[in-house]
Structures are given as C-alpha cells and as structure tokens.
N, CA, C and O atoms as a DFTB+ gen file, in Angstrom:
456 C
 N C O
     1  1      97.644      94.944     104.829
     2  2      96.666      94.346     105.812
     3  2      97.372      93.248     106.711
     4  3      97.964      92.269     106.256
     5  1      97.224      93.548     108.040
     6  2      97.949      92.504     108.902
     7  2      97.164      91.329     109.095
     8  3      95.956      91.337     109.333
     9  1      97.924      90.261     108.980
    10  2      97.317      88.863     109.220
    11  2      98.131      88.086     110.138
    12  3      99.351      88.231     110.067
    13  1      97.621      87.251     111.021
    14  2      98.505      86.549     111.922
    15  2      98.842      85.238     111.253
    16  3      98.445      85.026     110.107
    17  1      99.556      84.349     111.915
    18  2      99.952      83.164     111.464
    19  2      98.871      82.119     111.022
    20  3      99.000      81.439     110.004
    21  1      97.877      82.049     111.800
    22  2      96.736      81.148     111.470
    23  2      96.039      81.718     110.112
    24  3      95.724      80.958     109.196
    25  1      95.844      83.001     110.069
    26  2      95.079      83.507     108.894
    27  2      96.176      83.337     107.719
    28  3      95.718      83.100     106.601
    29  1      97.389      83.422     107.840
    30  2      98.210      83.261     106.737
    31  2      98.224      81.834     106.295
    32  3      98.310      81.588     105.091
    33  1      98.151      80.926     107.131
    34  2      98.096      79.396     106.802
    35  2      96.785      79.024     106.044
    36  3      96.756      78.108     105.223
    37  1      95.764      79.744     106.347
    38  2      94.468      79.656     105.686
    39  2      94.541      80.221     104.238
    40  3      94.098      79.577     103.287
    41  1      95.074      81.357     104.110
    42  2      95.293      82.084     102.770
    43  2      96.108      81.154     102.025
    44  3      95.706      80.865     100.897
    45  1      97.241      80.601     102.468
    46  2      98.060      79.831     101.619
    47  2      97.311      78.564     101.084
    48  3      97.394      78.202      99.910
    49  1      96.616      77.958     101.984
    50  2      95.736      76.748     101.594
    51  2      94.714      77.085     100.557
    52  3      94.530      76.385      99.560
    53  1      94.069      78.159     100.821
    54  2      93.030      78.626      99.838
    55  2      93.468      78.922      98.492
    56  3      92.762      78.731      97.502
    57  1      94.801      79.455      98.462
    58  2      95.370      79.691      97.110
    59  2      95.560      78.430      96.252
    60  3      95.645      78.450      95.024
    61  1      95.617      77.349      97.009
    62  2      95.629      76.098      96.081
    63  2      94.335      75.759      95.453
    64  3      94.317      74.956      94.520
    65  1      93.214      76.326      95.906
    66  2      91.791      76.074      95.305
    67  2      91.312      77.488      94.884
    68  3      90.473      78.038      95.596
    69  1      91.747      78.069      93.862
    70  2      91.259      79.390      93.405
    71  2      89.920      78.936      92.686
    72  3      89.790      77.900      92.035
    73  1      88.905      79.939      92.931
    74  2      87.599      79.864      92.321
    75  2      86.651      78.767      93.002
    76  3      85.487      78.622      92.628
    77  1      87.229      77.999      94.030
    78  2      86.417      76.915      94.588
    79  2      86.261      77.337      96.011
    80  3      87.132      77.943      96.636
    81  1      84.956      76.937      96.545
    82  2      84.653      77.089      97.804
    83  2      85.096      75.818      98.523
    84  3      84.945      74.728      97.972
    85  1      85.641      75.924      99.746
    86  2      86.153      74.817     100.484
    87  2      85.431      74.924     101.904
    88  3      85.237      76.027     102.416
    89  1      85.059      73.794     102.489
    90  2      84.382      73.716     103.668
    91  2      85.370      74.186     104.865
    92  3      86.588      74.047     104.752
    93  1      84.843      74.682     105.881
    94  2      85.615      75.045     107.075
    95  2      86.234      73.855     107.620
    96  3      87.387      73.933     108.042
    97  1      85.535      72.653     107.663
    98  2      86.024      71.516     108.209
    99  2      87.327      71.039     107.454
   100  3      88.321      70.603     108.034
   101  1      87.189      71.184     105.991
   102  2      88.429      70.714     105.443
   103  2      89.542      71.710     105.678
   104  3      90.685      71.301     105.879
   105  1      89.274      72.918     105.663
   106  2      90.386      73.952     106.094
   107  2      90.914      73.602     107.336
   108  3      92.138      73.525     107.439
   109  1      90.115      73.351     108.409
   110  2      90.692      72.815     109.668
   111  2      91.636      71.743     109.579
   112  3      92.671      71.682     110.241
   113  1      91.236      70.873     108.714
   114  2      91.934      69.542     108.582
   115  2      93.361      69.783     107.900
   116  3      94.404      69.366     108.404
   117  1      93.305      70.437     106.807
   118  2      94.488      70.494     105.793
   119  2      95.418      71.721     106.057
   120  3      96.629      71.615     105.863
   121  1      94.845      72.907     106.509
   122  2      95.634      74.049     106.509
   123  2      96.730      74.029     107.472
   124  3      97.862      74.358     107.116
   125  1      96.456      73.641     108.747
   126  2      97.316      73.683     109.753
   127  2      98.293      72.459     110.007
   128  3      99.277      72.542     110.742
   129  1      97.927      71.347     109.340
   130  2      98.753      70.207     109.557
   131  2      98.002      69.165     110.450
   132  3      96.964      69.472     111.036
   133  1      98.524      68.011     110.528
   134  2      97.859      66.871     111.180
   135  2      97.827      67.175     112.683
   136  3      96.807      66.981     113.345
   137  1      98.867      67.616     113.163
   138  2      98.987      67.689     114.695
   139  2      97.986      68.870     115.102
   140  3      97.288      68.780     116.111
   141  1      97.961      69.891     114.323
   142  2      97.076      71.112     114.759
   143  2      95.706      70.621     114.871
   144  3      94.993      70.912     115.831
   145  1      95.274      69.770     113.762
   146  2      93.847      69.328     113.752
   147  2      93.536      68.457     115.008
   148  3      92.490      68.566     115.647
   149  1      94.580      67.549     115.315
   150  2      94.417      66.651     116.409
   151  2      94.096      67.508     117.739
   152  3      93.126      67.285     118.464
   153  1      95.056      68.522     117.950
   154  2      94.902      69.334     119.110
   155  2      93.608      70.109     119.267
   156  3      93.012      70.183     120.342
   157  1      93.206      70.678     118.151
   158  2      91.946      71.534     118.118
   159  2      91.281      71.367     116.772
   160  3      91.729      72.014     115.825
   161  1      90.262      70.563     116.601
   162  2      89.736      70.409     115.271
   163  2      88.957      71.546     114.781
   164  3      88.537      71.526     113.624
   165  1      88.717      72.579     115.590
   166  2      87.948      73.656     114.998
   167  2      88.821      74.907     115.143
   168  3      88.267      75.972     115.415
   169  1      90.059      74.853     114.991
   170  2      91.128      75.891     115.303
   171  2      90.780      77.054     114.187
   172  3      90.926      78.231     114.517
   173  1      90.320      76.718     112.869
   174  2      90.380      77.719     112.022
   175  2      88.938      78.568     111.800
   176  3      88.753      79.368     110.883
   177  1      88.036      78.242     112.762
   178  2      86.767      78.899     112.675
   179  2      86.878      80.480     112.972
   180  3      86.318      81.305     112.250
   181  1      87.551      80.784     113.954
   182  2      87.741      82.390     114.378
   183  2      88.661      82.886     113.358
   184  3      88.340      83.975     112.883
   185  1      89.749      82.340     112.897
   186  2      90.386      83.128     111.875
   187  2      89.785      83.293     110.520
   188  3      90.051      84.220     109.755
   189  1      88.892      82.246     110.269
   190  2      88.085      82.404     108.944
   191  2      87.121      83.581     109.086
   192  3      86.878      84.302     108.118
   193  1      86.573      83.779     110.281
   194  2      85.577      84.796     110.514
   195  2      86.334      86.166     110.396
   196  3      85.793      87.083     109.779
   197  1      87.511      86.326     110.942
   198  2      88.287      87.513     110.792
   199  2      88.707      87.766     109.368
   200  3      88.774      88.931     108.977
   201  1      88.977      86.821     108.608
   202  2      89.403      86.993     107.305
   203  2      88.197      87.383     106.344
   204  3      88.444      87.975     105.293
   205  1      86.972      87.073     106.678
   206  2      85.724      87.517     106.063
   207  2      85.499      88.956     106.280
   208  3      85.188      89.749     105.391
   209  1      85.687      89.254     107.585
   210  2      85.574      90.742     107.990
   211  2      86.606      91.603     107.375
   212  3      86.351      92.793     107.188
   213  1      87.721      91.114     107.054
   214  2      88.845      91.906     106.345
   215  2      88.607      91.986     104.908
   216  3      89.245      92.779     104.215
   217  1      87.761      91.240     104.447
   218  2      87.381      91.097     102.948
   219  2      88.537      90.415     102.223
   220  3      88.808      90.709     101.059
   221  1      89.183      89.547     102.884
   222  2      90.223      88.818     102.141
   223  2      89.614      87.435     101.653
   224  3      90.055      86.827     100.677
   225  1      88.555      87.004     102.434
   226  2      87.933      85.660     102.108
   227  2      86.410      85.889     102.010
   228  3      85.805      86.632     102.783
   229  1      85.811      85.169     100.965
   230  2      84.244      85.274     100.963
   231  2      83.701      83.982     101.352
   232  3      84.412      82.985     101.220
   233  1      82.479      83.882     101.835
   234  2      81.836      82.648     102.195
   235  2      80.485      82.593     101.424
   236  3      79.943      83.568     100.905
   237  1      80.011      81.295     101.423
   238  2      78.691      81.164     100.648
   239  2      77.764      80.777     101.744
   240  3      78.169      80.703     102.904
   241  1      76.441      80.509     101.387
   242  2      75.400      80.216     102.269
   243  2      75.627      78.913     103.038
   244  3      74.966      78.725     104.059
   245  1      76.487      78.023     102.637
   246  2      76.669      76.757     103.101
   247  2      77.903      76.745     104.105
   248  3      78.179      75.669     104.637
   249  1      78.569      77.733     104.362
   250  2      79.556      77.791     105.182
   251  2      80.855      77.419     104.602
   252  3      81.728      76.988     105.355
   253  1      81.069      77.537     103.368
   254  2      82.328      77.160     102.608
   255  2      82.995      78.557     102.274
   256  3      82.323      79.581     102.152
   257  1      84.310      78.518     102.142
   258  2      85.127      79.719     101.935
   259  2      86.027      79.601     100.729
   260  3      86.506      78.545     100.316
   261  1      86.215      80.871     100.177
   262  2      87.273      81.002      99.113
   263  2      87.931      82.387      99.179
   264  3      87.417      83.289      99.841
   265  1      88.959      82.535      98.558
   266  2      89.631      83.920      98.477
   267  2      88.862      84.659      97.532
   268  3      88.311      84.125      96.570
   269  1      88.812      85.944      97.800
   270  2      88.195      86.929      96.745
   271  2      88.837      86.809      95.488
   272  3      90.061      86.923      95.417
   273  1      88.108      86.581      94.446
   274  2      88.678      86.549      93.137
   275  2      88.832      87.792      92.532
   276  3      87.980      88.678      92.600
   277  1      89.983      87.894      91.892
   278  2      90.407      89.306      91.422
   279  2      89.840      89.570      90.166
   280  3      89.898      90.706      89.695
   281  1      89.232      88.534      89.502
   282  2      88.719      88.714      88.122
   283  2      87.361      89.559      88.218
   284  3      86.934      90.113      87.205
   285  1      86.707      89.652      89.398
   286  2      85.552      90.364      89.518
   287  2      85.827      91.915      89.491
   288  3      85.033      92.706      88.983
   289  1      86.961      92.269      90.052
   290  2      87.380      93.657      90.254
   291  2      87.897      94.136      88.948
   292  3      87.431      95.191      88.517
   293  1      88.784      93.513      88.270
   294  2      89.455      94.070      87.068
   295  2      89.004      93.336      85.798
   296  3      89.580      92.304      85.453
   297  1      88.034      93.825      85.131
   298  2      87.538      93.353      83.917
   299  2      87.889      94.399      82.676
   300  3      87.100      94.728      81.791
   301  1      89.116      94.795      82.810
   302  2      89.349      95.834      81.725
   303  2      89.599      95.136      80.276
   304  3      89.970      93.968      80.153
   305  1      89.368      95.924      79.323
   306  2      89.507      95.459      78.011
   307  2      91.011      95.632      77.623
   308  3      91.685      96.588      78.009
   309  1      91.468      94.648      76.844
   310  2      92.861      94.772      76.343
   311  2      92.880      94.451      74.801
   312  3      92.065      93.719      74.239
   313  1      93.851      95.058      74.247
   314  2      93.996      95.016      72.786
   315  2      94.747      93.717      72.412
   316  3      95.563      93.200      73.176
   317  1      94.443      93.240      71.251
   318  2      95.087      91.922      71.018
   319  2      96.508      92.023      70.718
   320  3      97.280      91.105      70.997
   321  1      96.942      93.270      70.073
   322  2      98.374      93.430      69.958
   323  2      98.502      94.990      69.857
   324  3      97.558      95.658      69.435
   325  1      99.666      95.550      70.245
   326  2      99.933      96.847      70.148
   327  2      99.973      97.423      68.680
   328  3      99.706      98.604      68.458
   329  1     100.309      96.553      67.718
   330  2     100.256      96.996      66.469
   331  2      98.909      97.364      65.892
   332  3      98.696      98.363      65.206
   333  1      98.014      96.442      66.248
   334  2      96.462      96.800      65.887
   335  2      95.976      97.939      66.430
   336  3      95.286      98.732      65.789
   337  1      96.361      98.117      67.851
   338  2      95.892      99.387      68.514
   339  2      96.379     100.599      67.743
   340  3      95.611     101.511      67.436
   341  1      97.677     100.594      67.433
   342  2      98.322     101.823      66.740
   343  2      97.610     102.043      65.517
   344  3      97.261     103.201      65.283
   345  1      97.317     101.098      64.655
   346  2      96.694     101.171      63.423
   347  2      95.290     101.723      63.524
   348  3      94.900     102.621      62.778
   349  1      94.580     101.203      64.405
   350  2      93.203     101.633      64.622
   351  2      93.159     103.140      65.243
   352  3      92.291     103.940      64.894
   353  1      94.132     103.442      66.161
   354  2      94.032     104.730      66.747
   355  2      94.414     105.748      65.647
   356  3      93.851     106.842      65.659
   357  1      95.264     105.483      64.768
   358  2      95.756     106.376      63.762
   359  2      94.628     106.473      62.615
   360  3      94.722     107.423      61.838
   361  1      93.621     105.605      62.459
   362  2      92.497     105.802      61.588
   363  2      91.697     106.968      61.888
   364  3      91.073     107.511      60.977
   365  1      91.651     107.408      63.073
   366  2      90.869     108.561      63.457
   367  2      89.417     108.177      64.023
   368  3      88.753     109.035      64.605
   369  1      88.935     106.866      63.843
   370  2      87.723     106.570      64.278
   371  2      87.658     106.269      65.873
   372  3      88.657     105.957      66.521
   373  1      86.597     106.376      66.321
   374  2      86.430     106.063      67.791
   375  2      86.032     104.620      68.098
   376  3      85.033     104.188      67.523
   377  1      86.671     103.861      68.902
   378  2      86.237     102.394      69.133
   379  2      85.984     102.263      70.583
   380  3      86.714     101.587      71.307
   381  1      84.921     102.927      71.019
   382  2      84.610     102.866      72.478
   383  2      83.734     101.697      72.916
   384  3      83.935     101.122      73.986
   385  1      82.614     101.304      71.948
   386  2      81.694     100.122      72.293
   387  2      82.097      99.012      71.440
   388  3      83.183      98.951      70.865
   389  1      81.160      98.125      71.382
   390  2      81.381      97.059      70.470
   391  2      81.418      97.364      69.046
   392  3      80.618      98.155      68.547
   393  1      82.360      96.738      68.346
   394  2      82.549      96.962      66.970
   395  2      81.666      96.016      66.193
   396  3      81.664      94.805      66.413
   397  1      80.864      96.640      65.215
   398  2      80.153      95.816      64.287
   399  2      80.734      95.994      62.932
   400  3      80.897      97.085      62.386
   401  1      81.057      94.741      62.396
   402  2      81.623      94.835      61.091
   403  2      80.616      95.501      59.975
   404  3      79.411      95.249      59.978
   405  1      81.163      96.273      59.137
   406  2      80.484      97.030      58.064
   407  2      80.519      96.056      56.840
   408  3      81.534      95.415      56.569
   409  1      79.423      95.979      56.150
   410  2      79.251      95.353      54.836
   411  2      79.564      96.352      53.828
   412  3      78.654      97.160      53.640
   413  1      80.593      96.505      53.144
   414  2      80.741      97.440      52.035
   415  2      79.965      97.058      50.867
   416  3      79.708      95.878      50.628
   417  1      79.539      98.134      50.048
   418  2      78.644      97.794      48.993
   419  2      79.365      97.001      47.880
   420  3      78.756      96.188      47.185
   421  1      80.658      97.258      47.735
   422  2      81.459      96.680      46.595
   423  2      81.856      95.122      46.852
   424  3      82.449      94.432      46.022
   425  1      81.451      94.698      48.084
   426  2      81.687      93.197      48.447
   427  2      80.457      92.420      48.386
   428  3      80.456      91.245      48.751
   429  1      79.339      93.038      47.921
   430  2      78.077      92.158      47.836
   431  2      78.297      90.976      46.785
   432  3      79.073      91.057      45.833
   433  1      77.612      90.015      47.050
   434  2      77.856      88.901      46.015
   435  2      77.315      89.383      44.680
   436  3      76.305      90.080      44.580
   437  1      78.179      88.895      43.495
   438  2      77.684      89.264      42.275
   439  2      76.519      88.624      41.785
   440  3      76.240      87.477      42.133
   441  1      75.718      89.375      40.889
   442  2      74.452      88.618      40.403
   443  2      74.879      87.732      39.263
   444  3      75.791      88.148      38.549
   445  1      74.366      86.628      39.017
   446  2      74.505      85.808      38.041
   447  2      73.646      85.967      36.913
   448  3      72.430      86.033      37.095
   449  1      74.158      86.039      35.722
   450  2      73.351      86.213      34.430
   451  2      72.975      85.046      33.745
   452  3      73.926      84.365      33.361
   453  1      71.706      84.575      33.453
   454  2      71.488      83.292      32.895
   455  2      71.690      83.344      31.317
   456  3      71.545      82.324      30.642
C-alpha cells in the first residue's frame, strides 16, 4: 500500500501507542515535530482521513485514532510445545474443540471403613 511522508510520520507515531486511541490534536502536535505544528497546527487531519480509508488506522466516535490491531485478525490456536502436539496426534484422538478432563473410575477417592 502506498503511503506518503505525512502518512508515514503518523504511522510511526501511532506505533508508539499500540492498542491506545490518540487524539488528532496530539498526533498533529507530536508526529511531525515542533516546527511542523507551528506552521500548520491541523496538518495531520487529511492524512488521517486517508489512512482510515486505506484501513491502516481506525477511529472511535470521539475522533481518536489508532493503528488497526493485528490480534483481531489472527486468533489462531497454538500448541504449548511440539512434543505435546506429537504425543497427542499419535494417540489417535481428535482434539478439535475444548478439551474436558476425564475422571477415570480408578482415580475416585477411596471409601474409608470405620
């Protein structure tokens, strides 16, 4: 995806605040530097709108922005270790859904005789 220099400055600044929404005023103030903010205090408004259209940045109802979080897209399940995966796959059972531990009959608590 092509981004210009202003959009790149905004992306680099928003990478400092992952998972946090930042106001457009704060982005204008800090992303481009002091001199850029003095020359045009609203310089980031148009690039922010373009980034939202490109689906690189998301905004909330209050006009704050953040980078799209990757954790929404990729919620794949991972094995704890490759050794456990191999052992479980060799057992022949299917582990597609949630595993519920089984209570074997021989592990029931012993009855006490008075």
